[in-house]
Backbone as numpy.savetxt, mean C-alpha at the origin, in Angstrom:
# Nx Ny Nz CAx CAy CAz Cx Cy Cz
41.38 35.71 29.69 42.00 35.75 28.44 41.12 36.49 27.40
41.70 37.45 26.80 40.89 38.19 25.77 41.03 37.55 24.34
40.03 37.43 23.63 40.08 36.89 22.07 39.94 37.86 21.15
40.62 37.77 20.16 40.55 38.75 18.91 39.14 38.76 18.42
38.70 39.72 17.76 37.37 39.88 17.07 37.25 38.63 16.15
38.33 38.16 15.37 38.19 37.13 14.40 37.74 35.78 15.09
38.40 35.66 16.24 38.14 34.37 17.11 36.76 34.30 17.59
36.40 35.57 18.30 35.00 35.63 18.76 34.01 35.39 17.61
34.23 35.97 16.52 33.26 35.85 15.33 33.17 34.26 14.94
34.25 33.61 14.93 34.32 32.14 14.52 33.49 31.45 15.60
33.76 31.77 16.94 33.13 31.04 18.05 31.52 31.33 17.95
31.19 32.46 17.59 29.69 32.86 17.48 29.11 32.09 16.39
29.89 31.98 15.14 29.31 31.29 14.01 29.22 29.80 14.41
30.11 29.22 15.04 30.04 27.82 15.54 28.79 27.52 16.32
28.71 28.40 17.31 27.56 28.24 18.26 26.20 28.33 17.45
26.12 29.30 16.62 24.90 29.41 15.91 24.51 28.34 14.95
25.59 27.80 14.31 25.47 26.50 13.46 25.07 25.44 14.29
25.66 25.24 15.58 25.25 24.17 16.41 23.67 24.23 16.84
23.41 25.42 17.14 22.05 25.62 17.56 21.01 25.38 16.44
21.49 25.82 15.32 20.61 25.53 14.02 20.39 24.15 13.84
21.60 23.36 13.89 21.43 21.78 13.68 20.62 21.20 14.72
20.72 21.77 15.99 19.80 21.22 17.16 18.37 21.39 16.82
18.00 22.68 16.34 16.73 23.11 16.21 15.98 22.70 14.97
16.81 22.21 13.91 16.33 21.85 12.64 15.24 20.71 12.81
14.07 20.94 12.03 13.09 19.86 11.94 13.63 18.56 11.39
13.33 17.39 11.83 13.64 16.17 11.25 12.99 15.96 9.95
13.75 15.27 9.10 13.21 14.95 7.77 13.05 13.50 7.59
11.91 13.03 7.37 11.58 11.64 7.09 11.19 11.42 5.73
11.92 10.58 5.02 11.60 10.31 3.58 10.54 9.19 3.53
9.46 9.40 2.70 8.43 8.26 2.65 8.40 8.07 1.05
8.85 6.72 0.82 8.88 6.30 -0.72 7.95 5.20 -0.92
6.92 5.52 -1.61 5.87 4.48 -1.93 6.18 3.65 -3.18
5.48 2.77 -3.46 5.68 1.90 -4.62 5.44 2.76 -5.90
4.45 3.64 -5.82 4.14 4.35 -6.92 3.39 5.70 -6.27
3.01 6.59 -7.19 2.45 7.73 -6.69 1.08 8.01 -7.35
0.62 7.20 -8.38 -0.54 7.40 -9.26 -1.76 7.02 -8.73
-1.85 5.80 -8.02 -3.08 5.32 -7.57 -3.64 5.97 -6.36
-4.99 6.00 -6.15 -5.61 6.57 -5.11 -5.14 6.05 -3.66
-4.79 4.70 -3.77 -4.38 4.13 -2.56 -3.01 4.96 -2.00
-2.23 5.22 -2.95 -0.97 5.85 -2.50 -1.10 7.31 -2.01
-2.11 7.83 -2.72 -2.42 9.36 -2.36 -2.98 9.36 -0.85
-3.81 8.27 -0.49 -4.25 8.15 0.88 -3.06 7.93 1.81
-2.24 7.16 1.42 -0.98 6.79 2.25 -0.29 8.15 2.54
-0.08 8.87 1.44 0.70 10.24 1.57 -0.03 11.03 2.47
-1.38 11.09 2.42 -2.23 11.96 3.33 -1.99 11.58 4.91
-1.89 10.26 5.07 -1.62 9.80 6.45 -0.27 10.16 6.91
0.74 10.03 5.98 2.07 10.28 6.38 2.19 11.87 6.67
1.55 12.78 5.83 1.50 14.22 6.02 0.82 14.53 7.30
-0.17 13.89 7.71 -0.88 14.10 8.93 0.05 13.83 10.07
0.72 12.71 9.96 1.59 12.36 11.03 2.88 13.46 11.11
3.36 13.92 9.93 4.24 14.84 10.07 3.82 16.12 10.67
2.53 16.56 10.41 1.96 17.74 11.06 1.86 17.58 12.47
1.36 16.42 13.03 1.17 16.10 14.41 2.37 16.05 15.09
3.51 15.40 14.54 4.67 15.35 15.19 5.80 16.19 14.96
5.60 17.26 14.16 6.54 18.21 13.88 7.58 17.87 13.17
7.50 16.98 12.16 8.60 16.67 11.21 8.20 16.83 9.89
9.19 17.03 8.96 8.98 17.22 7.55 9.04 15.95 6.73
7.96 15.68 5.96 7.94 14.38 5.11 8.34 14.83 3.78
9.19 14.01 3.20 9.63 14.08 1.89 9.12 12.97 1.15
8.01 13.28 0.38 7.31 12.13 -0.33 7.85 12.03 -1.74
8.28 10.94 -2.21 8.74 10.73 -3.56 8.60 9.25 -3.82
8.17 9.04 -5.06 8.08 7.53 -5.57 8.02 7.43 -7.07
8.28 6.34 -7.63 8.20 6.17 -9.03 6.68 6.44 -9.59
6.56 6.58 -10.83 5.09 6.86 -11.43 4.49 5.45 -11.43
5.20 4.40 -11.72 4.63 2.98 -11.90 5.18 2.16 -10.83
4.42 1.21 -10.31 4.82 0.22 -9.35 5.81 -0.72 -10.00
5.96 -0.99 -11.18 6.92 -1.82 -11.80 8.22 -1.13 -12.11
8.36 0.14 -11.73 9.69 0.97 -11.99 10.53 0.66 -10.87
11.19 -0.44 -10.63 11.94 -0.77 -9.53 13.30 0.11 -9.45
13.79 0.30 -10.77 15.14 1.02 -10.80 14.96 2.46 -10.32
13.77 3.16 -10.74 13.51 4.47 -10.31 13.41 4.55 -8.85
12.71 3.50 -8.19 12.51 3.42 -6.72 13.95 3.43 -6.02
14.77 2.52 -6.56 15.99 2.51 -6.03 16.78 3.86 -6.01
16.69 4.48 -7.09 17.35 5.81 -7.33 16.82 6.77 -6.25
15.50 6.72 -6.13 14.98 7.62 -5.12 15.42 7.39 -3.83
15.49 6.06 -3.32 15.96 5.85 -2.06 17.39 6.20 -1.84
18.23 5.90 -2.77 19.64 6.33 -2.85 19.88 7.81 -2.61
18.97 8.54 -3.26 18.99 10.01 -3.14 18.62 10.42 -1.84
17.69 9.82 -1.27 17.30 10.06 0.13 18.47 9.76 1.24
19.13 8.63 0.99 20.26 8.33 1.83 21.36 9.37 1.73
21.68 9.86 0.41 22.81 10.77 0.24 22.30 12.04 0.76
21.03 12.35 0.88 20.57 13.55 1.47 20.63 13.64 3.03
20.99 12.49 3.64 20.97 12.20 4.97 19.87 12.48 5.73
18.69 11.98 5.28 17.46 12.16 5.99 17.57 11.38 7.33
16.58 11.84 8.32 16.65 11.20 9.62 16.00 9.97 9.67
15.17 9.59 8.81 14.39 8.27 8.74 13.92 7.98 7.39
13.61 6.78 7.15 13.21 6.25 5.84 12.02 5.37 6.07
10.91 5.63 5.34 9.75 4.74 5.27 9.50 4.36 3.91
9.54 3.01 3.68 9.44 2.62 2.25 8.54 1.47 2.08
7.91 1.41 0.96 7.10 0.31 0.34 7.78 -0.21 -0.79
8.37 -1.26 -0.54 9.29 -1.88 -1.72 8.51 -2.41 -2.72
8.74 -1.85 -3.97 7.97 -2.35 -5.17 8.14 -3.77 -5.63
9.39 -4.45 -5.15 9.81 -5.68 -5.42 10.59 -6.23 -4.18
10.23 -7.35 -3.64 10.74 -7.75 -2.38 12.27 -8.03 -2.34
12.84 -8.30 -3.51 14.37 -8.61 -3.53 15.11 -7.30 -4.02
14.62 -6.62 -4.93 15.38 -5.45 -5.63 15.63 -4.36 -4.67
14.87 -4.13 -3.55 15.23 -3.01 -2.66 16.12 -3.45 -1.44
16.48 -4.60 -1.46 17.16 -5.08 -0.27 18.49 -4.35 0.01
19.28 -4.13 -1.00 20.54 -3.38 -0.83 20.47 -1.97 -0.55
19.30 -1.42 -1.21 19.01 0.00 -0.78 18.76 0.23 0.74
18.04 -0.85 1.19 17.75 -0.81 2.58 18.97 -1.04 3.40
19.77 -1.85 3.08 21.10 -2.17 3.73 21.83 -0.91 3.81
21.83 -0.19 2.69 22.69 1.01 2.58 22.17 2.12 3.71
20.91 2.11 3.67 20.23 3.16 4.70 20.57 2.75 6.11
20.39 1.55 6.35 20.72 1.09 7.79 22.02 1.41 8.21
22.99 1.00 7.10 24.51 1.27 7.34 24.76 2.69 7.51
23.98 3.59 6.97 24.26 5.00 7.16 23.66 5.53 8.46
23.10 4.76 9.32 22.52 5.10 10.61 20.95 5.59 10.45
20.46 5.40 9.31 19.06 5.87 9.14 17.99 4.71 9.61
17.18 4.95 10.57 16.13 4.15 10.89 15.06 3.82 9.73
14.91 2.64 9.44 14.03 2.18 8.31 12.74 1.47 8.69
11.61 1.98 8.38 10.34 1.21 8.58 9.83 0.83 7.09
9.51 -0.38 6.94 8.91 -0.97 5.66 7.45 -0.95 5.89
6.68 -0.51 4.81 5.32 -0.51 5.01 4.69 -1.12 3.76
3.37 -1.65 3.87 2.54 -2.14 2.89 3.04 -3.45 2.30
4.26 -3.51 1.90 4.68 -4.77 1.20 6.04 -5.25 1.82
6.12 -6.62 2.10 7.33 -7.02 2.76 8.65 -7.12 1.95
9.78 -7.38 2.50 11.05 -7.29 1.86 11.87 -8.65 2.32
12.58 -9.20 1.45 13.40 -10.41 1.57 14.53 -10.00 2.42
14.37 -9.50 3.59 15.41 -9.04 4.59 14.86 -8.67 5.84
15.52 -8.97 6.99 15.07 -8.57 8.31 15.75 -7.39 8.72
16.57 -6.61 7.84 17.42 -5.52 8.15 16.66 -4.14 8.18
15.50 -4.05 8.99 14.75 -2.91 9.14 14.23 -2.80 10.59
13.61 -1.70 10.89 13.18 -1.52 12.28 11.87 -2.04 12.62
10.89 -1.65 11.65 9.42 -2.01 11.84 8.85 -2.40 10.54
7.81 -3.12 10.54 7.07 -3.40 9.41 5.56 -3.14 9.57
4.90 -2.27 8.85 3.57 -1.76 9.12 2.77 -2.12 7.81
1.76 -2.99 8.04 0.92 -3.28 6.84 -0.41 -3.82 7.26
-1.25 -3.89 6.25 -2.48 -4.62 6.39 -2.02 -6.15 6.55
-2.77 -6.95 7.24 -2.62 -8.36 7.37 -3.09 -8.80 5.95
-2.27 -8.96 4.96 -2.73 -9.19 3.61 -3.10 -10.66 3.39
-2.56 -11.53 4.08 -2.88 -12.95 3.95 -4.28 -13.13 4.42
-4.61 -12.46 5.65 -5.93 -12.35 6.14 -6.89 -11.83 5.34
-6.43 -10.70 4.56 -7.30 -10.02 3.64 -7.71 -11.06 2.45
-6.79 -11.84 2.08 -7.03 -12.82 0.87 -7.96 -13.92 1.47
-7.86 -14.35 2.69 -8.87 -15.23 3.26 -10.15 -14.66 3.14
-10.31 -13.34 3.62 -11.54 -12.78 3.80 -12.19 -12.69 2.28
-11.54 -12.39 1.22 -11.92 -12.48 -0.06 -12.38 -13.78 -0.53
-11.68 -14.74 -0.22 -12.15 -16.14 -0.57 -13.32 -16.62 0.04
-13.48 -16.34 1.35 -14.72 -16.64 1.97 -16.03 -15.83 1.46
-15.73 -14.62 1.18 -16.90 -13.83 0.66 -17.36 -14.33 -0.70
-16.35 -14.52 -1.65 -16.72 -15.20 -2.83 -17.33 -16.32 -2.92
-16.85 -17.15 -1.98 -17.40 -18.58 -1.73 -18.92 -18.56 -1.37
-19.18 -17.52 -0.43 -20.58 -17.19 0.03 -21.43 -16.76 -1.13
-20.87 -15.84 -1.95 -21.68 -15.24 -3.12 -22.02 -16.31 -4.31
-21.17 -17.20 -4.41 -21.39 -18.20 -5.40 -21.94 -19.56 -4.87
-22.37 -19.63 -3.57 -22.97 -20.74 -3.02 -22.07 -21.88 -2.61
-20.73 -21.56 -2.66 -19.76 -22.63 -2.16 -19.36 -23.59 -3.28
-19.71 -23.40 -4.46 -19.22 -24.37 -5.56 -19.20 -23.62 -6.91
-18.34 -24.13 -7.76 -18.21 -23.61 -9.21 -16.72 -23.18 -9.48
-16.64 -22.65 -10.51 -15.35 -22.13 -11.15 -15.06 -20.70 -10.92
-13.85 -20.38 -10.45 -13.62 -18.82 -10.24 -12.28 -18.62 -10.87
-11.96 -17.41 -10.95 -10.62 -17.00 -11.45 -9.97 -15.91 -10.46
-8.70 -15.89 -10.60 -7.77 -15.15 -9.75 -6.98 -14.03 -10.53
-7.39 -12.79 -10.35 -6.70 -11.76 -11.25 -5.77 -11.11 -10.29
-4.47 -11.64 -10.51 -3.37 -11.08 -9.60 -2.69 -9.81 -10.09
-1.97 -9.33 -9.11 -1.28 -7.88 -9.30 -0.14 -7.87 -10.11
1.07 -8.26 -9.49 2.36 -8.08 -10.22 3.31 -8.96 -9.52
4.05 -9.78 -10.21 5.07 -10.67 -9.62 6.16 -9.92 -8.78
6.43 -10.49 -7.61 7.38 -9.85 -6.70 6.86 -8.83 -5.69
5.49 -8.48 -5.81 4.96 -7.61 -4.84 4.59 -8.34 -3.69
5.08 -8.28 -2.59 4.92 -9.16 -1.56 3.40 -9.12 -0.92
2.90 -7.84 -0.74 1.72 -7.64 -0.22 0.54 -8.28 -1.02
0.58 -8.14 -2.27 -0.48 -8.82 -3.21 -0.20 -10.34 -3.36
0.99 -10.73 -3.36 1.27 -12.21 -3.26 0.68 -12.87 -1.86
0.90 -12.21 -0.89 0.31 -12.72 0.28 -1.22 -12.69 0.32
-1.80 -11.76 -0.35 -3.37 -11.83 -0.54 -3.72 -12.98 -1.38
-3.00 -13.17 -2.43 -3.37 -14.19 -3.46 -3.11 -15.61 -2.86
-2.01 -15.68 -1.98 -1.70 -17.03 -1.30 -2.96 -17.37 -0.32
-3.35 -16.14 0.38 -4.38 -16.46 1.32 -5.67 -16.90 0.72
-5.93 -16.24 -0.50 -7.28 -16.66 -1.15 -7.15 -18.05 -1.65
-5.78 -18.57 -2.25 -5.73 -19.83 -2.74 -5.76 -20.89 -1.64
-5.07 -20.62 -0.60 -5.12 -21.62 0.50 -6.48 -21.80 1.09
-7.20 -20.74 1.30 -8.58 -20.79 1.90 -9.50 -21.46 1.02
-9.44 -21.35 -0.33 -10.38 -22.00 -1.29 -10.01 -23.40 -1.27
-8.80 -23.88 -1.18 -8.31 -25.19 -1.23 -8.78 -25.92 0.04
-8.57 -25.28 1.10 -8.79 -25.94 2.54 -10.20 -25.87 2.94
-10.93 -24.91 2.57 -12.40 -24.78 3.09 -13.45 -24.81 2.08
-13.22 -24.98 0.77 -14.25 -25.00 -0.20 -13.81 -26.00 -1.33
-13.88 -27.18 -1.17 -13.45 -28.28 -1.97 -14.31 -28.39 -3.39
-15.47 -27.66 -3.33 -16.35 -27.76 -4.55 -15.96 -26.48 -5.39
-15.09 -25.57 -5.01 -14.69 -24.44 -5.88 -13.35 -24.80 -6.39
-13.26 -24.49 -7.91 -12.00 -24.57 -8.37 -11.52 -23.31 -9.09
-10.23 -23.14 -8.78 -9.61 -21.80 -9.39 -9.22 -22.30 -10.84
-10.02 -21.86 -11.86 -9.92 -22.28 -13.26 -8.86 -21.48 -13.90
-8.57 -20.28 -13.44 -7.78 -19.29 -14.35 -6.88 -18.47 -13.30
-5.80 -18.21 -13.68 -4.92 -17.08 -12.99 -4.16 -16.28 -13.97
-4.13 -15.04 -13.76 -3.35 -14.16 -14.80 -2.92 -12.80 -13.90
-1.81 -12.31 -14.25 -1.40 -10.84 -13.70 -2.10 -9.83 -14.38
-2.38 -8.76 -13.72 -2.78 -7.55 -14.34 -1.68 -6.56 -14.53
-0.49 -6.84 -13.85 0.73 -5.98 -14.15 0.53 -4.59 -13.58
-0.29 -4.45 -12.55 -0.57 -3.06 -11.99 -0.99 -2.01 -13.02
-1.76 -2.58 -14.02 -2.24 -1.68 -15.11 -3.57 -2.11 -15.36
-4.61 -1.05 -15.37 -5.97 -1.30 -15.66 -6.27 -1.91 -16.93
-5.59 -1.45 -17.97 -5.78 -1.90 -19.30 -5.37 -3.33 -19.49
-4.21 -3.72 -18.90 -3.84 -5.10 -18.85 -4.78 -6.06 -18.12
-5.23 -5.56 -16.91 -6.08 -6.19 -16.15 -7.34 -6.46 -16.84
-7.97 -5.43 -17.55 -9.06 -5.61 -18.33 -9.00 -6.69 -19.29
-7.75 -6.77 -20.06 -7.50 -7.79 -21.13 -7.53 -9.20 -20.45
-6.84 -9.31 -19.14 -6.75 -10.55 -18.56 -8.18 -11.07 -18.12
-9.12 -10.02 -17.57 -10.47 -10.40 -17.16 -11.16 -10.92 -18.40
-11.01 -10.14 -19.48 -11.74 -10.62 -20.79 -11.39 -11.89 -21.16
-10.09 -12.34 -21.00 -9.58 -13.67 -21.27 -10.37 -14.64 -20.40
-10.52 -14.25 -19.16 -11.31 -15.20 -18.31 -12.73 -15.49 -18.76
-13.31 -14.39 -19.07 -14.77 -14.50 -19.38 -15.08 -15.16 -20.76
-14.05 -14.82 -21.66 -14.25 -15.50 -23.03 -13.92 -16.80 -23.01
-12.93 -17.17 -22.05 -12.46 -18.68 -22.25 -13.33 -19.62 -21.35
-14.23 -19.19 -20.38 -14.72 -20.08 -19.50 -16.33 -19.57 -19.32
-17.19 -20.15 -20.04 -18.69 -19.62 -19.91 -19.24 -20.13 -18.59
-18.53 -21.02 -17.80 -19.07 -21.51 -16.53 -18.51 -20.66 -15.31
-17.62 -19.69 -15.65 -17.14 -18.83 -14.55 -18.14 -18.22 -13.64
-18.03 -18.34 -12.41 -19.03 -17.89 -11.44 -18.47 -16.67 -10.58
-17.12 -16.50 -10.52 -16.60 -15.42 -9.73 -15.21 -15.06 -10.15
-14.89 -13.88 -9.67 -13.45 -13.43 -9.89 -12.96 -12.77 -8.59
-11.88 -13.00 -8.11 -11.25 -12.26 -7.04 -9.97 -11.57 -7.64
-10.06 -10.10 -7.43 -8.96 -9.25 -7.93 -8.19 -8.82 -6.65
-6.83 -8.80 -6.65 -5.99 -8.64 -5.43 -5.45 -7.30 -5.26
-5.81 -6.34 -6.11 -5.39 -4.94 -5.97 -6.24 -3.95 -7.01
-6.16 -2.73 -6.61 -7.01 -1.72 -7.23 -7.00 -1.84 -8.82
-5.74 -1.82 -9.46 -5.81 -1.78 -10.90 -6.63 -3.02 -11.38
-6.24 -4.23 -10.84 -6.87 -5.43 -11.33 -8.39 -5.48 -11.03
-8.79 -4.83 -9.97 -10.14 -4.75 -9.62 -10.88 -3.93 -10.55
-10.31 -2.81 -10.87 -11.02 -1.98 -11.91 -11.04 -2.51 -13.27
-10.04 -3.30 -13.58 -10.06 -3.98 -14.93 -11.16 -5.18 -14.87
-11.29 -5.92 -13.73 -12.24 -6.89 -13.81 -13.71 -6.35 -13.82
-13.80 -5.23 -13.20 -15.15 -4.59 -13.17 -15.64 -4.07 -14.57
-14.67 -3.49 -15.23 -14.87 -3.14 -16.65 -15.24 -4.28 -17.61
-14.55 -5.34 -17.35 -14.88 -6.51 -18.22 -16.28 -7.11 -17.99
-16.62 -7.15 -16.71 -17.95 -7.62 -16.44 -19.02 -6.68 -16.86
-18.78 -5.37 -16.76 -19.52 -4.31 -17.20 -19.86 -4.45 -18.76
-18.86 -4.59 -19.48 -18.89 -4.61 -21.03 -19.56 -5.84 -21.51
-19.67 -6.93 -20.82 -20.36 -8.08 -21.15 -21.74 -8.26 -20.50
-22.00 -7.27 -19.53 -23.37 -7.25 -18.96 -23.48 -8.69 -18.05
-22.50 -8.99 -17.48 -22.51 -10.29 -16.64 -22.57 -10.10 -15.07
-22.97 -8.84 -14.77 -22.97 -8.65 -13.28 -23.86 -9.68 -12.50
-24.97 -10.19 -13.13 -25.75 -11.08 -12.35 -25.42 -12.51 -12.43
-24.29 -12.62 -13.25 -23.79 -14.10 -13.43 -22.52 -14.30 -12.77
-21.50 -13.34 -12.84 -20.14 -13.53 -12.36 -19.89 -12.49 -11.28
-19.77 -13.03 -10.07 -19.49 -12.29 -8.80 -18.09 -11.77 -8.83
-17.96 -10.61 -8.35 -16.56 -9.87 -8.22 -16.38 -9.43 -6.93
-15.31 -10.03 -6.16 -14.84 -9.53 -4.81 -13.50 -8.77 -5.15
-13.45 -7.52 -5.00 -12.37 -6.60 -5.32 -11.61 -6.15 -4.02
-10.22 -6.11 -4.28 -9.41 -5.62 -3.14 -9.02 -4.18 -3.46
-9.05 -3.38 -2.42 -8.79 -1.95 -2.40 -9.97 -1.12 -2.78
-9.86 0.17 -2.72 -11.05 1.11 -3.04 -10.56 2.37 -3.86
-11.48 2.87 -4.50 -11.23 4.22 -5.29 -12.64 4.66 -5.52
-12.76 5.88 -6.12 -14.15 6.37 -6.43 -14.83 5.46 -7.48
-13.94 4.99 -8.38 -14.47 4.20 -9.51 -15.05 2.82 -8.93
-14.26 2.18 -8.00 -14.81 0.93 -7.42 -15.93 1.13 -6.44
-16.04 2.24 -5.75 -17.22 2.57 -4.95 -18.36 2.59 -5.75
-18.23 3.36 -6.94 -19.41 3.53 -7.88 -19.73 2.20 -8.47
-18.80 1.39 -8.77 -19.11 0.03 -9.30 -19.75 -0.94 -8.27
-19.49 -0.62 -7.07 -20.16 -1.40 -5.97 -21.62 -0.94 -5.90
-21.80 0.32 -6.03 -23.18 0.89 -5.88 -24.03 0.39 -7.19
-23.34 0.23 -8.30 -24.02 -0.14 -9.60 -24.12 -1.67 -9.78
-23.59 -2.55 -8.82 -23.66 -3.86 -8.93 -22.55 -4.65 -9.73
-21.64 -3.90 -10.15 -20.64 -4.60 -10.90 -19.55 -5.25 -10.05
-19.45 -4.65 -8.85 -18.53 -5.26 -7.83 -19.45 -5.69 -6.60
-19.23 -6.81 -6.21 -20.21 -7.43 -5.08 -19.79 -7.15 -3.73
-18.41 -7.02 -3.59 -17.90 -6.73 -2.18 -16.47 -6.32 -2.47
-16.11 -5.24 -1.49 -14.75 -4.74 -1.55 -14.01 -5.13 -0.20
-12.78 -5.60 -0.32 -11.82 -5.91 0.67 -10.99 -4.48 0.88
-11.30 -3.78 1.91 -10.65 -2.48 1.99 -9.55 -2.34 3.11
-8.51 -1.65 2.69 -7.55 -1.34 3.68 -7.75 0.01 4.28
-6.77 0.48 5.19 -6.95 1.66 5.67 -5.54 2.42 5.41
-5.40 2.97 4.13 -4.27 3.42 3.59 -3.73 4.73 4.51
-4.69 5.52 4.92 -4.31 6.80 5.69 -3.57 6.30 6.92
-4.20 5.32 7.56 -3.63 4.79 8.93 -2.24 4.22 8.67
-2.08 3.37 7.68 -0.81 2.80 7.20 0.19 3.88 7.23
0.00 4.93 6.40 1.06 6.01 6.32 1.20 6.79 7.62
0.16 6.96 8.45 0.39 7.66 9.65 1.14 6.77 10.71
0.87 5.46 10.73 1.49 4.59 11.74 3.00 4.40 11.28
3.21 4.27 10.00 4.58 4.17 9.57 5.54 5.24 9.99
5.05 6.41 9.65 5.70 7.63 10.23 6.07 7.83 11.63
5.00 7.35 12.39 4.97 7.44 13.90 6.06 6.46 14.41
6.29 5.43 13.68 7.34 4.42 14.39 8.70 5.13 14.21
8.96 5.81 13.06 10.24 6.51 12.99 10.47 7.56 13.96
9.29 8.42 14.13 9.30 9.43 15.01 9.68 9.00 16.44
9.00 7.90 16.87 9.18 7.20 18.20 10.75 6.85 18.38
11.36 6.19 17.33 12.75 6.03 17.33 13.60 7.08 17.56
13.35 8.15 16.85 14.15 9.42 16.83 13.96 10.11 18.28
12.91 9.78 19.00 12.71 10.42 20.18 13.06 9.34 21.42
13.78 8.24 21.06 14.38 7.38 22.03 13.46 6.29 22.41
12.37 6.19 21.81 11.38 5.04 22.23 11.55 3.95 21.27
11.12 2.68 21.69 11.39 1.49 20.91 9.99 1.20 20.24
9.95 1.33 18.98 8.65 1.03 18.22 8.58 -0.54 18.05
7.27 -1.07 18.01 7.12 -2.55 17.73 7.76 -2.97 16.49
8.22 -4.26 16.44 8.86 -4.83 15.31 7.78 -4.91 14.11
6.49 -5.28 14.48 5.48 -5.47 13.44 4.22 -4.83 13.84
3.48 -4.08 12.91 2.15 -3.61 13.14 1.22 -4.15 12.06
0.23 -4.92 12.44 -0.64 -5.54 11.52 -1.97 -4.81 11.61
-2.49 -4.30 10.53 -3.70 -3.74 10.40 -4.80 -4.52 9.62
-5.97 -4.70 10.27 -6.99 -5.53 9.62 -7.66 -4.90 8.50
-8.02 -5.52 7.39 -8.82 -5.10 6.31 -10.35 -5.20 6.85
-11.22 -4.58 5.96 -12.52 -4.53 6.35 -13.31 -5.07 4.92
-14.46 -5.67 5.16 -15.27 -6.08 4.04 -16.33 -5.08 3.96
-16.54 -4.53 2.75 -17.62 -3.47 2.46 -18.62 -4.01 1.48
-19.95 -3.97 1.92 -20.97 -4.15 0.89 -21.76 -3.02 0.46
-22.61 -3.08 -0.55 -23.34 -1.94 -0.85 -24.09 -1.23 0.12
-24.60 -2.01 0.93 -25.44 -1.41 2.03 -24.55 -0.68 3.20
-23.28 -0.94 3.17 -22.42 -0.30 4.18 -22.02 1.06 3.68
-22.27 1.45 2.47 -21.71 2.68 1.87 -22.16 3.95 2.74
-23.33 3.94 3.23 -23.94 5.17 3.94 -23.50 5.27 5.36
-22.82 4.28 5.96 -22.41 4.25 7.17 -21.27 5.19 7.54
-21.37 6.00 8.54 -20.13 6.95 8.77 -18.84 6.29 8.86
-18.79 5.17 9.56 -17.41 4.62 9.66 -16.74 4.09 8.31
-17.69 3.76 7.37 -17.18 3.45 6.00 -16.83 4.59 5.26
-17.82 5.65 5.34 -17.50 6.83 4.69 -16.06 7.40 4.97
-15.69 7.45 6.23 -14.34 7.91 6.62 -13.26 7.03 6.03
-13.49 5.78 6.02 -12.47 4.78 5.49 -12.37 4.96 3.98
-13.37 5.03 3.33 -13.38 5.06 1.83 -13.06 6.38 1.24
-13.39 7.42 2.03 -13.20 8.99 1.44 -12.53 9.80 2.51
-11.27 9.54 2.83 -10.48 10.20 3.68 -10.29 11.68 3.21
-10.11 12.63 4.18 -10.01 14.09 3.74 -8.65 14.39 3.08
-8.49 14.12 1.77 -7.22 14.21 1.19 -6.67 15.72 1.04
-7.56 16.67 1.06 -7.35 18.01 0.73 -6.71 18.74 2.12
-7.11 18.09 3.31 -6.60 18.74 4.49 -5.19 18.78 4.60
-4.45 17.85 4.25 -2.99 17.73 4.35 -2.17 17.80 3.03
-3.00 17.63 1.98 -2.28 17.73 0.68 -2.81 19.09 -0.03
-2.20 20.16 0.43 -2.66 21.45 0.03 -2.15 21.97 -1.29
-0.98 21.20 -1.70 -0.52 21.64 -2.93 -1.01 20.80 -4.01
């Protein structure tokens, strides 16, 4: 049977379109809680590295502030409308993003949750630091630094952020169970803002002359606490165990305003989260949960190669723009 030129052209166009769709690179959306902090930049680097290694395109987008849940929902919904091949999400609030994840799953998009938990089991994989364990680590280190007794303060991150809530709970539970001579005398949120965290830490120091230590559960709170201690010249009196790292916090550790850092591996978190979606797209079954352990870093550790790589990942290698 002979076909007309019009039919042949149509068949050729359909074949080319089918081939194009088959050869099109997969697109994986990665939506962090925010994009401003160094932690998220390191996560982005890990995600981009995975995209490079596995031949997928990474669509990175998140709100400017971790408290902007409405903007994060809008970004996720736009990725769903774009029909991405996978979604990797760090939920800014454990309840607010549930419906967005449900919509993604209903659209057939595999979803990996990373960094911070969600009040839903409707996702493929959860990748994060074992944050409760990290809080325990912080409690034991602060207890060691203050000799196992005295009053301490807990500078929290943001209500509804599951990752930091787990750290704070791990800290409180461990102090209560293992160190009966230590009392948590004050608690306050830094609201994911260095200036607000500074004000909270100032309140701790001004309101309690007997305070022997502070545990800060995230990078903005950690920076704020260090600034308050520095301003009052209390580095020899008030011990600070800080969670997360940045150039500022590493310098504060060198200078003695921070006594220990509980450090995550955000590069690895971003990399592993993307890898789970790639595995799913290739027909493999990723694990339901991937827990990554935090590390405790002291001043004397800063020169060690393993900690240099952890604290200063090569951001420029994959973030060329």
